[in-house]
C-alpha positions in Angstrom: 120.0 -25.8 0.6 122.5 -28.1 -1.2 124.7 -26.5 -3.9 126.2 -29.1 -6.2 128.7 -30.7 -7.0 145.7 -17.8 -1.6 147.0 -15.9 -3.4 146.3 -16.0 -7.1 148.5 -19.1 -7.3 148.6 -22.1 -5.1 150.9 -25.1 -5.8 148.1 -27.6 -6.2 148.8 -31.2 -7.3 146.3 -31.0 -10.1 148.7 -30.8 -13.0 147.0 -27.8 -14.5 149.0 -26.1 -17.3 148.8 -23.2 -19.7 148.7 -24.4 -23.3 149.8 -22.4 -26.4 148.6 -23.3 -29.8 150.9 -21.2 -32.1 149.5 -22.1 -35.4 145.9 -21.5 -34.3 146.9 -18.3 -32.5 145.2 -19.5 -29.2 146.3 -19.7 -25.5 144.3 -21.8 -23.0 144.8 -20.2 -19.6 145.0 -22.4 -16.5 142.4 -21.0 -14.1 142.8 -23.0 -10.8 140.0 -25.4 -9.8 138.1 -25.2 -13.0 138.3 -28.9 -13.8 140.5 -28.3 -16.8 143.2 -30.9 -15.9 141.7 -33.7 -18.0 141.2 -31.3 -21.0 144.8 -30.0 -20.8 146.1 -33.5 -20.5 144.3 -34.5 -23.7 145.5 -31.3 -25.5 149.1 -31.1 -24.3 150.5 -33.4 -27.1 148.8 -31.1 -29.7 150.1 -27.8 -28.1 153.1 -25.9 -29.4 154.1 -24.9 -25.9 153.1 -26.3 -22.5 153.8 -24.2 -19.4 153.8 -26.6 -16.4 156.1 -24.8 -13.9 156.6 -22.6 -12.0 153.0 -22.1 -10.7 153.4 -18.3 -11.1 153.9 -18.9 -14.8 151.5 -21.8 -15.6 148.7 -20.1 -13.6 149.5 -16.6 -14.9 146.3 -14.5 -14.7 145.4 -12.2 -17.6 147.1 -9.1 -16.2 150.4 -11.0 -15.8 150.0 -12.6 -19.2 149.5 -9.2 -20.7 152.6 -7.8 -19.0 155.1 -10.6 -19.6 153.9 -13.3 -22.1 152.1 -11.2 -24.6 155.1 -9.0 -25.4 157.3 -12.1 -25.6 155.0 -13.8 -28.2 154.9 -10.6 -30.3 158.6 -10.2 -30.2 159.5 -13.8 -31.2 156.9 -14.3 -33.9 154.7 -11.3 -34.2 151.8 -13.2 -32.7 149.1 -11.8 -30.5 147.2 -15.0 -29.5 143.6 -15.0 -28.5 142.9 -16.1 -24.9 140.5 -18.8 -23.8 139.5 -19.6 -20.3 137.0 -21.6 -18.3 135.2 -20.1 -15.3 133.2 -22.1 -12.7 130.1 -21.2 -10.6 131.6 -19.4 -7.6 129.9 -21.6 -5.0 131.0 -24.8 -6.8 134.5 -23.3 -7.3 134.8 -22.6 -3.6 133.5 -26.1 -2.8 136.3 -27.5 -4.9 138.9 -25.5 -2.9 137.3 -26.5 0.4 137.3 -30.2 -0.5 140.8 -30.0 -1.7 142.0 -28.5 1.6 140.3 -31.1 3.7 142.8 -33.7 2.6 144.8 -35.6 5.3 148.2 -34.3 4.4 147.1 -30.7 5.2 145.9 -31.5 8.7 147.7 -29.2 11.1 148.6 -26.7 8.3 147.2 -23.2 8.3 145.5 -23.9 4.9 143.6 -27.0 6.2 139.8 -26.9 6.2 139.6 -30.2 8.1 137.8 -28.8 11.1 136.0 -25.9 9.3 132.5 -26.1 8.0 131.7 -25.0 4.5 129.7 -22.1 5.8 132.7 -20.9 7.9 135.0 -21.3 5.0 132.8 -19.2 2.7 132.2 -16.5 5.4 136.0 -16.2 5.9 136.5 -16.0 2.1 134.1 -13.0 2.1 136.4 -11.0 4.3 138.8 -8.4 2.9 141.8 -10.3 4.5 140.7 -13.9 4.9 142.6 -16.4 7.0 145.1 -18.6 5.1 142.6 -21.5 4.9 140.2 -19.4 2.9 142.7 -17.4 0.9 142.1 -19.0 -2.5 142.3 -16.0 -4.9 139.6 -14.9 -7.3 138.4 -16.0 -10.7 137.3 -12.5 -11.5 140.7 -11.0 -10.7 142.4 -13.8 -12.6 140.3 -13.1 -15.8 140.6 -9.3 -15.8 143.4 -7.1 -17.0 144.4 -4.0 -15.0 141.7 -1.8 -16.3 139.0 -4.2 -15.3 138.3 -5.5 -18.8 137.8 -9.2 -19.2 141.0 -10.6 -20.8 139.9 -13.8 -22.6 138.1 -13.4 -26.0 136.7 -16.9 -25.5 135.2 -17.4 -22.0 133.3 -20.6 -21.2 131.3 -21.7 -18.2 132.6 -24.9 -16.6 129.0 -26.0 -16.5 128.7 -25.9 -20.3 131.5 -28.4 -20.8 130.1 -29.7 -24.1 130.5 -26.2 -25.6 134.1 -26.1 -24.4 134.9 -29.3 -26.2 133.0 -28.4 -29.4 134.8 -25.1 -29.7 138.2 -26.6 -29.3 137.5 -29.5 -31.6 136.5 -27.0 -34.3 139.3 -24.5 -33.6 142.1 -27.2 -33.4 140.6 -29.6 -36.0 140.9 -32.6 -33.6 138.7 -35.0 -31.7 138.9 -34.7 -27.9 138.5 -37.7 -25.6 138.6 -36.8 -21.9 139.5 -38.9 -18.9 138.6 -37.8 -15.4 141.6 -36.7 -13.4 142.5 -35.4 -10.0 139.0 -35.3 -8.4 138.8 -33.8 -5.0 137.4 -35.9 -2.1 133.6 -36.5 -2.5 131.4 -34.9 0.1 128.0 -33.3 0.3 128.4 -29.6 0.9 125.6 -27.5 2.3 125.7 -23.7 2.2 123.0 -21.9 4.2 120.9 -19.4 2.3 122.2 -16.5 4.5 125.8 -17.3 3.7 125.0 -17.8 0.0 123.3 -14.4 0.0 126.3 -12.8 1.7 128.7 -14.3 -0.8 126.7 -12.9 -3.7 126.7 -9.5 -2.0 130.4 -9.4 -1.0 131.8 -11.1 -4.1 129.3 -10.0 -6.8 132.2 -9.7 -9.3 132.7 -13.4 -9.1 129.1 -14.1 -10.2 129.3 -11.3 -12.8 132.3 -12.9 -14.6 130.6 -16.3 -14.5 127.4 -14.9 -15.9 129.4 -13.3 -18.7 130.7 -16.7 -19.8 127.3 -18.2 -20.4 126.7 -19.2 -24.0 
């Protein structure tokens, strides 16, 4: 069956960044591999604050945002911004990571998936302690705070991109024009039914948070 199309932080070359819109009281979180680079590039000139580096800051998950950035924003301006994030179908999200790690400059590195099938990659990801090439973090863990609650008040599916754009255009009172950026190498990825079933069983939380974002 064909499915289309690390730690919590990997220093990808995708240019993702956290955006803070102070006046509108909104923060757009940079969830890795959710195709948000083009969106963030279009919105950066409009943002009050753009967090590009270090990766641990720009890709701060909700629990880290709550601990470090939320108190800072309240201290400097009394603000408690609402959070917005985009979450991707887990199989598609893993496919993006897999494709990204097949690139030539990673050959020979422990993170390379050059000689690994997509099935093998996903099976390794399902393990409690995956090998480095399949250690890509978790969208669910990124989006939850320490008590398990979903952090963002505004959560959108990557697959409903039109709703992402419509919401931001209304919230920020702007017109958004997107240009495609940083696309992973194209390839047809096939995941066997057995592996897809195991992924849903072992990482059910990933599918749960994606389902919660449906609008």
